[in-house]
N, C-alpha and C positions, 0 to 999 in steps of 0.2 A: 374070506378076503384073500385076494391073490398076493403073491410076493411083491409085485410092483406097486400095488396099492399101499401095502404096508410101508414100503420104502418111501413113497411120496408123503405119507402121513408123518413118518419119523423126521423127514427132512423139513417139513413145514413146522413141526413142533420145535425142532432145533433152531430154525430161523427165528421163530417167535421168541424163544428164550434169549437168543443173542440180542434181538432188538430191545427186549425188556431190560437186559443188563446195560445196554448202551444208553437207554433213556434214564436209568437210575444213575449212571455216571454223569450224564449231562445236566441233570436237574440242579445239582449244587453249583455247577459252573454258570448256568443261566440265572439262577437266583443271585449269585455273586455279581454278575454283570448288571442285573436289574438294580441291585443295591448300590453299586457304584454309580450308575446313572442317576439314581435318586439322590445320592450324596452330592454329586456334582451340581444338580439342580438346586438343592438346598443351599450349597455353598454359594452359588451364583446369586441366589435370591437374597441371602443375608449380606453378601459382600458388595452388591451393586450399589452405586451412589444413591443417596437419599435426595430426591429431587423435590424442588418446590412445585406446588400445583400449578397447572396451566393458568396464567393470569386471566381474570375477567376484565374485558375491555369494554367500556361504554362506547358504543359506536353510533348512537342515535344522532349525534351532532357532527359526525364526520361526513365528508363528501363521498359520493358513491364510489368513485375510483379508489379512494383510500380504504373504504370498507372492504371492497373486493380484494385488494392487495393483502390486507390483514387477515381476512378470512382464508385466503389461500395459504398463507404462512402458518396459520393455526392448524389447518387441515394437514399440512405436511408434518407438523409436530405430532398430531394425533396418530398419524400413520406410522411415524418413526420416532416414538417417544424416547428412545435411547440413542438418538443421533445428535451429536454435538453440533453438527452443521445446521440441522433443522432448528434447534433451539437458538443458536447464534443468529441465524438469518431472521427468525421471528423477532429477536431482540433488536436487530438492526432496523427492521421495518417499523417497529413500535417507536424506537428512539428517533427515527427520521421524522415522525409526526408528533414529536414532543410528548410522548407517553413514557416518561422516564422511569417511573416506579415499576410497571410491569416489564419494561425492557431490561431493567437491572436484574430482575428475577430470572429472566431468560438467559442473560449473560452468565449468571452464577451457575445455572444448570449446565450450560454449555461447557464451562470450565470444569465442573465436576466430572463430566463425561469424557473430557479430553484434557488432561493436565499437561499436555505438551504443546498445545496451540497457544501462541502468545496473544492472539487477537481478542479472545474473550475477556481475560483480565484487563487488557489494554482499553477496550471499548467500555468496559464497566468503569474503569478509572476515569475515562473522559466524561462519562455521564455523571459520576459522583463528584467530580472536582468542584463544581460550583457550590455544592451543599455539604460535602464531607471531605475535606482535603486530606485528612490523615488516612482514611480508608482508601481514598484515591491513590495516595502515594504507595500504600501497600500493594495495591493492584498493579501499579506501574513497575514496582520492584519485581513482582512475579513475571510480568510481561517482558521486562528487560532481560531476565535470566533465561528466557526461552526464545527470544526473537532473532538470535543470530546477528546478521549484519543488517539491522533495521535502524538507521540513525534517528529517525523521527521518534521512535519509542524511547531510546536511551536519552535523547536530548530533552524530551518532555519531562522525564524523571529528573534529569540533571538540573533543569530550570527550577523545579519545585524544591530540590535540595539546596540550591543556591539561595532561594528565598528564605529558607530556614537556617541558613548559615552552616549547613552540613557540607562543608567545602571539600573535605577529603574524599567522601563517597562520590560527590559530583565530579571531582577532578578525574577520577578513574574512568567514569563514563565518557567524559569529554575527550580524554586522551584516546580512548578506544575508538571513538568515531573518527577523530582526526588522523589516527594511524591508518585508517582505511581510505580516507579522503581528506587530505590536508586543505582542500579548497572549499570545504563545506561551510557556507556562510553562517548557518545557524550554529554550527560547532565553533566557528571562529568567534562569534559573538559571545558564546558561553565561556570560552577561554578568556576573552577580554574581561568579562564580568568577574571571573575568578582572580585574575591578575589585579583588577581594581580593588577587590576585597583584600588582597594581600599587600596593597600599597604600592604596587609596581605600575605607576601611572604611565610612564612612557611606553613600556612594553604592552600594557593594556591598550593604549592608544593605537599602536601599530596593528594589533589584531582587530580592533574595532574598525579601523580604516579598511582592512581586507574584507571584513564582513559587509560594510557599506558598499564597497565596490561591486560585490557579488549580487546584492539585492537592493538596487537603487530605490525601489518603490516602498520600502518598509521603514517605518519610523524608528524602530528600536535601536538599530546601529547608530543612527544620527543623533538620537537623544543621548546615548552613552558618549558619543564623540564630543558633543557639545559640553557635557559635564566634565569630561576628561580635559578638554581644552581650557575650561575655566580653572580646573585644579592646577594645571601646569602653566598658567599665565599666558596661554596662546589666544590672545584676544581676536586676532584675525581669523584663526581657525574656528573659534566659537561663533563669530559673526557669520562665517560661511555656512556652518552647520545649521544655525538658526534660520538662515535664508532658505536653505534646502527644505527644512521642516515646514516652512510656510507653504511650500508647493505640494507637500504630501498631505492627503486628506487625514483629518483627525481620526482617532480610533486605533485599535490594534489590528494590524494586517496579519492574518493567520499564516503560519508557515505551511508549506506543502505537507499534506498528511494523507497518504493513500487510503488508510483505514477510515478516517473521518469522511473523506471524499466519497467512499463507497456507500456509507450510510446516507449522506446528503443526497446522493444520486437516486436513492430509492424514494425520495419525497415525490408524491404524486400531485399535490396541489400546487403545480408550477404556475398556474394562471395568475395567482396573486403576486408572486415574485416577478413574473414577466411584466405584469402591469406596472410594478414599481420601477423596473428597469427601463421600460418604455418612457415612463414619465421623466426619469432621470436623463435619458437621451434627449428628450424634447427640451428640457431645461438647458442642457449643455449646448444644443444647437442654437439656442436663443441667447446664450451668454457669451459676449465677445471677449470677456476677460478670462475665460476658462483656460487652464494651464495645459490640459492634456485630454486624451480620449478615454478616461476611466469609465465614464458612464456608458459610452458605446461598447467598451470592452465587456462590461457587466452584462449588457443586453445581448451581445453576440454570444457570450458563453451560455446564457440561458437558452438561446435557440440551439446552440451546439448540443447541449445536454438532451434536448428534445429531438435530436437528429434532424433538425431543420437547417441543413448546412447552407442551402442556397439563400435562406433568409439571413443567416449569420453573415454571409458574404455581402448581402445588400446593405446591412448595417455598417460593415467595416469599410467598404470601399469609399463612400463619400467622406467618412471621418478621416481616412488617410490623406485625402486631398487637403484637409485642414491641418492635420498633424502628420506630415510625411515622415518625420523622424521619430515617431513613437514605435519603438521596436516591438512592444507588446501587441500592437494592432497588426503589424506585419506577421508576427508569429501566429496569431489566432487566425488570420486570413489564410496563411499557409496550411494550417490544420483543416480548415473548412474546404479548401481546394483539394487537398489530398483525399478527403473522404468522398469527394465527387469525381475522383480519378482524373482530376485536372493536374497532372503531375508536373507539367512544364510551369504552370503558374505557381504551384506549390513550391517547386525548387527555387523559383525567382523570389518568392516571399521569404523563404528560409534564408536564402543568400543575403537578402537585404537586412534581415534580422541580425545576421552575423556581422555584417558591415557596421551596423549601428552599435552592436554589443558583442565584441569579439570573444567574450567568455560565456556566451549563451550555449550551454551544453545541449539542451533539448533541441535547439535550432540546428546545431551541427548534426545531431543524431537523425532528426527527421529529414534533413537535407540528404543524408546518405540514403535513406529509404526512397526518397523521391527520385534521386539519380539512378537508383537500381531499377525503378519502374521505367526509366527512360533508357535503360541498357547502357548507362555510362558507368561502367565498372570502375575505371581508374579514378575518376573524381569521387565516386561513392566511397572507395577505399580511403581517399584523403579526408573525406568528411567524417567517417567513422574514427579514423586515427586522430583527428582533431578533437572529437568528443572524448576519446580515451585520454588524450593529453590533459584536457581540462578536468576530467573526472576519472582517475585511474580505476575506480571501483565500479565503473559502468560495465557490468557483465555482458549486457546484450549488445553493446557496441563492439565488444571484443569478439563475441560469437559471430556477428555479421561480418566483421573485418576478416576473421579467420576463414570463414566460408569463401570469401572473395580471394583470399590468398591461396587457398587450396585450388581454386579454379585457375589461378595463375601459376600453379605448380610450385608454390612456395610453401612446402609442407612444414619446414622448420619454423618459419615465421608464424604460420597458423598454429602450430603446436604450442609455441610460447604463449600466445594469447589464450588458447583454450585451457591450458593448465591453470592459468589464473582464473578464467571464467568458471571452471568447475569448482574451484574453491569458493568463489564469490556466490555462485548460484548452484549448489549441489543438486537441487531438485530438477534442474533443466536437462532433460534427456537429450535434447538436440546437442548440447555442449559435449556431453559424454560420447555420443555417437560420432561427432565430428573429430573429437580427440582420438578415438580409436582409428578413424580413417587417416588422420594426420600422422599418427604414430606408425602405422603400417607403411604409409607412403615415404616417410623419412628414413625408414630402414632399407627401402629398395634402392 
């Protein structure tokens, strides 16, 4: 063997020895990493939320479109069984079609998977309220602790607490709502009820009057006012309130609730509800003593939910000839016009709504959007400013006004609105981005 061959053999042997030593050193490290990974998996497995099983839903009696919707929601859960959103959406679909028990199981799973989202305990509480008020109240407490600035969540809990004479806890919730929006009609009514319970009749009457002025179509403020007038010896006021109540349909008019509205909008068997609404509109058109356009309003809203905006218009326009001063009909017609890009007509209907009801926040806000579409920036700013004056907690009105102020080189004014908007709606990226722009511009 030559000297060069021996050198190559010795070099190969040395390299092999070095590799073996390296492998021996790496083995414990690799085994440690494998053990750590296994430990993490075991910890995750044992610490993960214990979920209720996917509910079995009897679908034989359901309409085909309802079956298809439920099947899609179940498939989403099957594909993402640790997604709180998937479980919550399935619960909403089931509850929308009156399948309460399986819906409640889904809401419980959604809450276990995401303990920061107020929606799941809140919707669980709404579902439980008719059958188990105590459990529902516990759900509402958890939701209120997580909901941030969501007045409908806090006030639903406050109303339950008032019914159970838990006035101190209810008062804290009501004060919190009114501190953000002193003109909130539901909050004003809750304060009136608390003052009534405390024996402060005149002060309660003042707050009930504020609430009634803000929501003329709801019975609850007028019922309380009638009772307060009787207690304070105001016979004229009592007679006035009883006369108003005669004109408002019986039953409980629900307060605006975006979470419940989301669930109801999922309902697929709209045909039955639409038929009832059409029947109501026919009865109304044949009834010369009808007081307002409520039935037409119900029918138009049903078409609106189905995105049949032209049909909604066809319902509203003839009814407005009969009830030209019904601001609700004008507002709904404005919404239908806006959806069809008839911005001139939409602006006219929202303006008429404001003329009839000068504290109609949503009309002012939508008027601002309609005017923007018509390139009328100055009057759009005025509309958004009016909406803010009526409801200072209206974050989106502030954002839109701020953007218009930035376009008009009023960075300081824009910044003032945006600083408030960011606090009211911290999740809105547009508000944060505009605030950065306004801050830079105000420094230049």
